[in-house]
N, C-alpha and C positions, 0 to 999 in steps of 0.2 A: 503493499499499499503506501499511494506516496504521500511526502511528510506535508501535512494542512496549515496554511494560518492561523493565527486567531477569525482572523475577519471568518474565514471561509468552518469557524472550526463553532462563531458566533449564528456563522446562519445556516446549518444542520440542525444546530438546536434549537432557535427559533423556527424551522422548516418542521422539526419533529410535535414541537409543541401550542405549535397552529391551532390544534381543538382542542388540544389539550393529553399532558400526560405526565406519566407520572418517572421518578426521579430514573428506575430500571429500566423505562423503555427508550426513557435519550438514553442512556449506558449503553444499550446494545446496538438502540438504535442510533447512534453519531458513532460506537469504536474507539467509544471512551474506557477507559477506571471509571472506579467512582469519588477518585482523593482529586481527577480533575475535574470530572464535573461539577463535585464538587464548588469546586472555584469558582468556576465557568457560570454558574447558575447566581452564588454569587454575586458576582463582576455582573451578568445580563439586568439582576436587578436593581442591582444599587443606579443600572444607569436609563432605568424605566422600560426597558428592553421586554420582558420578561415577568410575571407575578406567580406565583406563588397561594394555591388556599386549596384547601380542602383533600390535601396530599396529593397532588396538582399542580402542573405547574403549564403556563396560556401565556401563546405571543399577548402583549397588550393590542393595542393600537403601532404605538407608537413601536412596534419593536417589527410589530406590518408592513412599513412605512419602510425602515431601514433592509427588511429584503426583500422588497420593491427595487430597490434602493439595486444593493450591491444585485441585483438579476440581474437587473438590466445596464450595470458596468456587468455580467462577468459574461452575459452578451455581447459588450459591445468588443469588448476585451476582445470572447471567443475569435467574434465576423474578424476582426483589424487582424489574427495573428493566425488565421485562414488565407488570409487573403497576402496578405508576405510574403507566408510559405508557395503557395503555388502562384506566385513571381523567383522566385528559388533566392530573395535574398536576405534568407533566414533558414534554415536551417534545426529542426529538434529541436523548435523549443518549451519547455517546460515547463 
């Protein structure tokens, strides 16, 4: 598995928690361990992107906006990287 940066992990956790998810679902869905997830959940909550209630974590409205912006940016970057690769200017961009 490729190493992910913080924004990728934030987006994955927020995606999983969109409809509400238990910590275990987030751990397995994001392929992380409990200690790491605990830190990310805390940080996402502090940023107002995630809220916890009744044992479930839910993505907030602000979190959904983050997720939408993240997906838009990822789409633009993927398209640009594919265009560069087709032209042959850059190969094996990872």
